[in-house]
BALOBA-1460 file (C-alpha; in Angstrom, 3 decimals):
// residues 223
<rec num="1" residu="m" x="130.365" y="118.750" z="104.817"/>
<rec num="2" residu="r" x="134.329" y="116.710" z="104.178"/>
<rec num="3" residu="r" x="136.997" y="118.104" z="102.065"/>
<rec num="4" residu="l" x="138.447" y="115.325" z="99.838"/>
<rec num="5" residu="t" x="141.345" y="115.536" z="98.423"/>
<rec num="6" residu="a" x="140.996" y="113.476" z="94.621"/>
<rec num="7" residu="a" x="144.203" y="111.563" z="94.200"/>
<rec num="8" residu="a" x="143.136" y="111.349" z="89.965"/>
<rec num="9" residu="a" x="142.367" y="114.774" z="89.368"/>
<rec num="10" residu="a" x="146.099" y="115.991" z="89.255"/>
<rec num="11" residu="l" x="145.679" y="119.712" z="87.087"/>
<rec num="12" residu="l" x="148.229" y="119.983" z="84.534"/>
<rec num="13" residu="l" x="149.789" y="123.435" z="83.730"/>
<rec num="14" residu="t" x="151.648" y="124.740" z="81.339"/>
<rec num="15" residu="t" x="153.802" y="127.460" z="80.978"/>
<rec num="16" residu="v" x="154.982" y="129.256" z="78.010"/>
<rec num="17" residu="i" x="158.268" y="131.301" z="78.594"/>
<rec num="18" residu="p" x="157.958" y="134.128" z="75.542"/>
<rec num="19" residu="q" x="160.086" y="133.617" z="72.868"/>
<rec num="20" residu="l" x="163.369" y="136.135" z="72.595"/>
<rec num="21" residu="a" x="164.468" y="137.711" z="70.168"/>
<rec num="22" residu="h" x="166.084" y="134.724" z="67.215"/>
<rec num="23" residu="a" x="165.479" y="131.778" z="70.181"/>
<rec num="24" residu="a" x="163.242" y="128.839" z="69.701"/>
<rec num="25" residu="g" x="160.166" y="128.782" z="72.298"/>
<rec num="26" residu="t" x="160.077" y="126.586" z="75.740"/>
<rec num="27" residu="t" x="157.856" y="124.804" z="77.062"/>
<rec num="28" residu="t" x="157.796" y="123.722" z="81.282"/>
<rec num="29" residu="t" x="154.988" y="122.117" z="83.104"/>
<rec num="30" residu="g" x="153.780" y="120.842" z="86.406"/>
<rec num="31" residu="s" x="151.343" y="119.865" z="88.317"/>
<rec num="32" residu="a" x="148.640" y="120.916" z="91.231"/>
<rec num="33" residu="q" x="146.564" y="119.522" z="93.252"/>
<rec num="34" residu="l" x="143.067" y="119.604" z="93.411"/>
<rec num="35" residu="n" x="141.053" y="120.122" z="96.114"/>
<rec num="36" residu="y" x="136.890" y="120.165" z="96.339"/>
<rec num="37" residu="k" x="134.239" y="119.343" z="98.982"/>
<rec num="38" residu="i" x="131.518" y="116.974" z="98.404"/>
<rec num="39" residu="l" x="128.228" y="117.949" z="100.539"/>
<rec num="40" residu="p" x="127.033" y="114.559" z="102.121"/>
<rec num="41" residu="t" x="123.265" y="113.980" z="101.937"/>
<rec num="42" residu="v" x="120.852" y="111.165" z="103.459"/>
<rec num="43" residu="k" x="117.553" y="110.484" z="102.184"/>
<rec num="44" residu="a" x="115.511" y="107.804" z="104.195"/>
<rec num="45" residu="q" x="112.405" y="106.322" z="103.571"/>
<rec num="46" residu="v" x="109.817" y="104.537" z="105.884"/>
<rec num="47" residu="i" x="107.270" y="101.077" z="104.293"/>
<rec num="48" residu="p" x="104.791" y="99.395" z="106.839"/>
<rec num="49" residu="n" x="103.554" y="96.226" z="105.960"/>
<rec num="50" residu="y" x="106.601" y="96.192" z="103.895"/>
<rec num="51" residu="l" x="106.861" y="91.946" z="103.437"/>
<rec num="52" residu="s" x="104.074" y="89.400" z="102.630"/>
<rec num="53" residu="g" x="102.771" y="87.676" z="106.411"/>
<rec num="54" residu="f" x="102.609" y="91.368" z="107.630"/>
<rec num="55" residu="g" x="100.827" y="91.301" z="110.959"/>
<rec num="56" residu="p" x="100.066" y="90.245" z="114.920"/>
<rec num="57" residu="t" x="101.229" y="86.959" z="115.685"/>
<rec num="58" residu="g" x="101.745" y="85.285" z="119.043"/>
<rec num="59" residu="g" x="99.042" y="86.898" z="121.818"/>
<rec num="60" residu="l" x="101.143" y="85.148" z="124.374"/>
<rec num="61" residu="g" x="98.816" y="83.130" z="126.526"/>
<rec num="62" residu="s" x="95.528" y="84.562" z="124.740"/>
<rec num="63" residu="g" x="95.494" y="80.916" z="122.432"/>
<rec num="64" residu="q" x="94.503" y="83.678" z="119.935"/>
<rec num="65" residu="t" x="96.214" y="85.464" z="117.450"/>
<rec num="66" residu="p" x="93.869" y="88.738" z="115.984"/>
<rec num="67" residu="a" x="93.404" y="89.663" z="112.718"/>
<rec num="68" residu="v" x="95.443" y="92.063" z="111.369"/>
<rec num="69" residu="g" x="93.381" y="95.686" z="111.268"/>
<rec num="70" residu="p" x="91.788" y="97.579" z="108.363"/>
<rec num="71" residu="n" x="94.158" y="99.871" z="108.163"/>
<rec num="72" residu="a" x="97.136" y="97.991" z="107.114"/>
<rec num="73" residu="v" x="97.546" y="97.506" z="104.478"/>
<rec num="74" residu="a" x="100.932" y="96.026" z="102.201"/>
<rec num="75" residu="n" x="103.543" y="98.580" z="100.987"/>
<rec num="76" residu="g" x="101.522" y="100.717" z="103.354"/>
<rec num="77" residu="g" x="98.780" y="101.919" z="105.381"/>
<rec num="78" residu="t" x="99.025" y="101.535" z="109.491"/>
<rec num="79" residu="v" x="100.570" y="99.294" z="111.679"/>
<rec num="80" residu="d" x="97.692" y="97.697" z="112.513"/>
<rec num="81" residu="f" x="97.175" y="95.143" z="115.481"/>
<rec num="82" residu="g" x="93.233" y="94.783" z="115.061"/>
<rec num="83" residu="n" x="91.601" y="93.677" z="118.388"/>
<rec num="84" residu="v" x="93.345" y="92.805" z="120.930"/>
<rec num="85" residu="v" x="93.275" y="91.431" z="124.824"/>
<rec num="86" residu="v" x="94.394" y="93.401" z="127.396"/>
<rec num="87" residu="g" x="97.240" y="91.053" z="129.616"/>
<rec num="88" residu="y" x="98.784" y="89.369" z="126.821"/>
<rec num="89" residu="q" x="101.685" y="90.597" z="124.462"/>
<rec num="90" residu="y" x="101.995" y="89.899" z="120.688"/>
<rec num="91" residu="l" x="104.213" y="90.315" z="118.026"/>
<rec num="92" residu="y" x="103.384" y="92.644" z="114.870"/>
<rec num="93" residu="r" x="106.034" y="90.810" z="111.916"/>
<rec num="94" residu="y" x="107.212" y="93.202" z="109.382"/>
<rec num="95" residu="a" x="105.773" y="96.493" z="110.650"/>
<rec num="96" residu="a" x="107.814" y="99.037" z="108.946"/>
<rec num="97" residu="q" x="111.469" y="99.002" z="106.944"/>
<rec num="98" residu="v" x="113.572" y="101.701" z="106.634"/>
<rec num="99" residu="k" x="115.617" y="102.362" z="103.733"/>
<rec num="100" residu="v" x="118.726" y="104.585" z="103.623"/>
<rec num="101" residu="q" x="120.203" y="105.892" z="100.547"/>
<rec num="102" residu="t" x="123.106" y="108.479" z="101.823"/>
<rec num="103" residu="n" x="127.294" y="109.435" z="99.890"/>
<rec num="104" residu="d" x="128.417" y="109.512" z="103.479"/>
<rec num="105" residu="s" x="131.515" y="107.159" z="103.726"/>
<rec num="106" residu="a" x="130.725" y="107.823" z="107.500"/>
<rec num="107" residu="g" x="127.590" y="105.827" z="107.646"/>
<rec num="108" residu="f" x="124.658" y="107.048" z="109.684"/>
<rec num="109" residu="v" x="122.149" y="106.956" z="112.995"/>
<rec num="110" residu="v" x="118.562" y="105.829" z="112.714"/>
<rec num="111" residu="y" x="116.547" y="106.865" z="115.908"/>
<rec num="112" residu="g" x="113.243" y="105.387" z="116.445"/>
<rec num="113" residu="e" x="110.853" y="106.974" z="118.718"/>
<rec num="114" residu="g" x="107.286" y="107.869" z="119.953"/>
<rec num="115" residu="a" x="106.634" y="110.949" z="119.207"/>
<rec num="116" residu="t" x="103.395" y="110.829" z="121.516"/>
<rec num="117" residu="d" x="102.268" y="108.092" z="124.517"/>
<rec num="118" residu="l" x="99.808" y="105.945" z="123.193"/>
<rec num="119" residu="n" x="96.381" y="108.133" z="122.986"/>
<rec num="120" residu="g" x="93.550" y="106.942" z="123.657"/>
<rec num="121" residu="s" x="90.211" y="107.745" z="121.783"/>
<rec num="122" residu="n" x="87.321" y="105.295" z="121.213"/>
<rec num="123" residu="p" x="85.987" y="105.053" z="123.753"/>
<rec num="124" residu="v" x="88.362" y="108.098" z="125.538"/>
<rec num="125" residu="p" x="89.653" y="106.358" z="128.397"/>
<rec num="126" residu="a" x="90.850" y="108.154" z="131.669"/>
<rec num="127" residu="p" x="93.593" y="108.551" z="131.479"/>
<rec num="128" residu="a" x="93.799" y="109.401" z="127.683"/>
<rec num="129" residu="t" x="97.055" y="108.363" z="127.329"/>
<rec num="130" residu="y" x="99.376" y="105.316" z="128.522"/>
<rec num="131" residu="p" x="103.258" y="105.842" z="128.213"/>
<rec num="132" residu="i" x="104.859" y="104.142" z="125.687"/>
<rec num="133" residu="f" x="107.928" y="102.760" z="127.423"/>
<rec num="134" residu="s" x="105.587" y="100.820" z="128.663"/>
<rec num="135" residu="t" x="103.487" y="99.568" z="126.031"/>
<rec num="136" residu="l" x="104.925" y="99.256" z="122.656"/>
<rec num="137" residu="y" x="108.518" y="97.445" z="121.854"/>
<rec num="138" residu="w" x="110.823" y="97.081" z="118.627"/>
<rec num="139" residu="l" x="113.527" y="94.691" z="117.254"/>
<rec num="140" residu="q" x="115.153" y="93.929" z="113.923"/>
<rec num="141" residu="s" x="112.920" y="91.569" z="111.707"/>
<rec num="142" residu="n" x="113.753" y="87.891" z="112.103"/>
<rec num="143" residu="a" x="112.476" y="84.774" z="111.104"/>
<rec num="144" residu="n" x="113.020" y="83.951" z="115.047"/>
<rec num="145" residu="n" x="111.159" y="86.545" z="116.451"/>
<rec num="146" residu="s" x="108.524" y="85.516" z="118.468"/>
<rec num="147" residu="p" x="106.383" y="87.336" z="121.557"/>
<rec num="148" residu="y" x="109.525" y="85.606" z="123.244"/>
<rec num="149" residu="t" x="111.778" y="87.215" z="121.828"/>
<rec num="150" residu="p" x="113.405" y="89.901" z="123.930"/>
<rec num="151" residu="a" x="112.609" y="93.250" z="122.495"/>
<rec num="152" residu="t" x="113.694" y="96.847" z="123.574"/>
<rec num="153" residu="s" x="111.025" y="99.762" z="123.821"/>
<rec num="154" residu="f" x="110.269" y="102.407" z="122.329"/>
<rec num="155" residu="n" x="110.836" y="105.990" z="123.742"/>
<rec num="156" residu="r" x="109.169" y="108.977" z="123.851"/>
<rec num="157" residu="t" x="110.798" y="112.074" z="122.238"/>
<rec num="158" residu="g" x="112.080" y="114.973" z="124.409"/>
<rec num="159" residu="g" x="111.458" y="117.013" z="121.783"/>
<rec num="160" residu="n" x="108.264" y="119.080" z="120.409"/>
<rec num="161" residu="p" x="106.123" y="116.513" z="118.550"/>
<rec num="162" residu="l" x="104.728" y="118.691" z="115.596"/>
<rec num="163" residu="t" x="100.935" y="119.249" z="114.357"/>
<rec num="164" residu="g" x="99.321" y="115.404" z="115.364"/>
<rec num="165" residu="g" x="102.847" y="114.067" z="115.440"/>
<rec num="166" residu="s" x="102.491" y="113.470" z="111.957"/>
<rec num="167" residu="g" x="104.846" y="115.835" z="110.636"/>
<rec num="168" residu="g" x="107.830" y="115.174" z="112.444"/>
<rec num="169" residu="i" x="109.747" y="116.410" z="115.564"/>
<rec num="170" residu="d" x="111.347" y="119.426" z="116.616"/>
<rec num="171" residu="y" x="114.393" y="118.871" z="118.329"/>
<rec num="172" residu="s" x="115.630" y="122.489" z="118.194"/>
<rec num="173" residu="g" x="114.998" y="122.443" z="122.249"/>
<rec num="174" residu="v" x="117.179" y="119.270" z="123.284"/>
<rec num="175" residu="g" x="120.018" y="119.804" z="121.368"/>
<rec num="176" residu="g" x="119.199" y="119.373" z="117.752"/>
<rec num="177" residu="v" x="119.925" y="115.558" z="117.811"/>
<rec num="178" residu="p" x="117.173" y="112.652" z="119.760"/>
<rec num="179" residu="s" x="118.341" y="110.594" z="122.834"/>
<rec num="180" residu="p" x="121.217" y="108.315" z="121.987"/>
<rec num="181" residu="m" x="118.166" y="105.793" z="123.824"/>
<rec num="182" residu="s" x="116.837" y="105.728" z="120.802"/>
<rec num="183" residu="v" x="118.674" y="103.835" z="118.434"/>
<rec num="184" residu="v" x="117.029" y="101.475" z="116.600"/>
<rec num="185" residu="w" x="120.195" y="101.322" z="113.847"/>
<rec num="186" residu="s" x="123.512" y="102.330" z="112.950"/>
<rec num="187" residu="s" x="126.002" y="101.768" z="109.884"/>
<rec num="188" residu="t" x="129.436" y="102.613" z="109.524"/>
<rec num="189" residu="t" x="129.284" y="102.283" z="105.939"/>
<rec num="190" residu="g" x="127.031" y="104.343" z="103.299"/>
<rec num="191" residu="g" x="125.285" y="103.221" z="100.445"/>
<rec num="192" residu="n" x="122.111" y="102.156" z="99.655"/>
<rec num="193" residu="l" x="121.200" y="99.855" z="102.749"/>
<rec num="194" residu="v" x="117.544" y="98.492" z="104.138"/>
<rec num="195" residu="q" x="116.817" y="97.201" z="107.441"/>
<rec num="196" residu="g" x="113.321" y="95.926" z="108.740"/>
<rec num="197" residu="f" x="111.404" y="96.147" z="112.320"/>
<rec num="198" residu="d" x="109.404" y="93.995" z="113.907"/>
<rec num="199" residu="y" x="107.061" y="95.925" z="116.848"/>
<rec num="200" residu="q" x="105.393" y="93.979" z="119.625"/>
<rec num="201" residu="l" x="102.765" y="95.112" z="121.918"/>
<rec num="202" residu="r" x="102.565" y="94.165" z="125.456"/>
<rec num="203" residu="l" x="98.967" y="95.854" z="127.071"/>
<rec num="204" residu="s" x="98.662" y="95.657" z="130.866"/>
<rec num="205" residu="g" x="96.118" y="94.900" z="132.931"/>
<rec num="206" residu="t" x="95.544" y="98.308" z="133.638"/>
<rec num="207" residu="v" x="94.838" y="99.464" z="130.035"/>
<rec num="208" residu="p" x="91.345" y="100.575" z="129.609"/>
<rec num="209" residu="a" x="89.460" y="99.552" z="127.029"/>
<rec num="210" residu="s" x="89.828" y="101.625" z="124.086"/>
<rec num="211" residu="q" x="91.261" y="102.099" z="120.554"/>
<rec num="212" residu="f" x="94.821" y="103.375" z="120.942"/>
<rec num="213" residu="n" x="97.025" y="105.725" z="118.590"/>
<rec num="214" residu="v" x="100.938" y="106.518" z="118.951"/>
<rec num="215" residu="y" x="102.963" y="107.927" z="115.797"/>
<rec num="216" residu="i" x="106.527" y="106.260" z="115.594"/>
<rec num="217" residu="v" x="109.010" y="109.075" z="114.029"/>
<rec num="218" residu="y" x="111.722" y="107.428" z="112.153"/>
<rec num="219" residu="t" x="115.122" y="110.070" z="112.429"/>
<rec num="220" residu="v" x="118.110" y="109.457" z="110.185"/>
<rec num="221" residu="i" x="121.133" y="111.319" z="110.701"/>
<rec num="222" residu="g" x="124.543" y="111.078" z="109.111"/>
<rec num="223" residu="n" x="127.845" y="110.386" z="110.555"/>
């Protein structure tokens, strides 16, 4: 919460001196500085598949690009890589767009984390999970992004995922904020700002055949 001084909010005070018998009334004026507090607000929205042309490309080394999965729809749905081949890496363009609206003039920080590791479900592999930091990566959307583009790994949160991972993350046990390693975007100004992200999937030869799922949670905190 900030204490702001409103330079233009000068309050005019008028003091009337009681009239004395047979004396003319006298008026004096003065000024006072008015201070007020504004509660900073931060609102955020995440839109999957936010731009035409979204979906997997590349398949570095595989010679093929998988069709986007059935759960991926424009401006919503799921980031669905479709049927990918173990041993290759894929770029998913326009995977997610983060919109931030804040009146905090100091800006904000956006964190992107996996609420769980990749969880296999169909068929259930052994082991049932695969570390997110070695399989799923992010980079800010750019026309030059490709499967060769260097990317940054998503980190698994150190907090406690809520039911199913879809409801958010509880950071009360880790100091109340995500790890600095999970920063994906920051701004030193407020306003209405937008940033898009591409995802990279890199599957090693040790990943068993399965349908893998993971929740990515974006957390926005004002500066």
